[in-house]
C-alpha angles and dihedrals in degrees: 000000000000118000111232124186123222112236112253097243091051092049091049091048092051091048092049092048092051091048092049092052091047091047091051093054093046091049092047093049093049101043105029117112112253115265113245130192090219089069090065108078098206091058097053114116115254117262116267115275096034112117123217118255114262115266116257112266096205092246124110116241112251112275095018109093093163093075095050116124114263114254112190122215115273093247094047121113135008120341116258 
């Protein structure tokens, strides 16, 4: 394969671009405000006095067959 040199202005431009990107990430990591979970509304704890929903029992509510647990056919899957 032929050896081909990169022209000096192009090499300097690439070097400057790489240093700018690196500098941006360093600046952002040093001076960014810390991420907090409290800033995300869906992760805030529930207000006091609110009880947790009951755990699922594995049974479908009456009249709602779409939420029933899936029971595969007896001959489905790998042999035991």
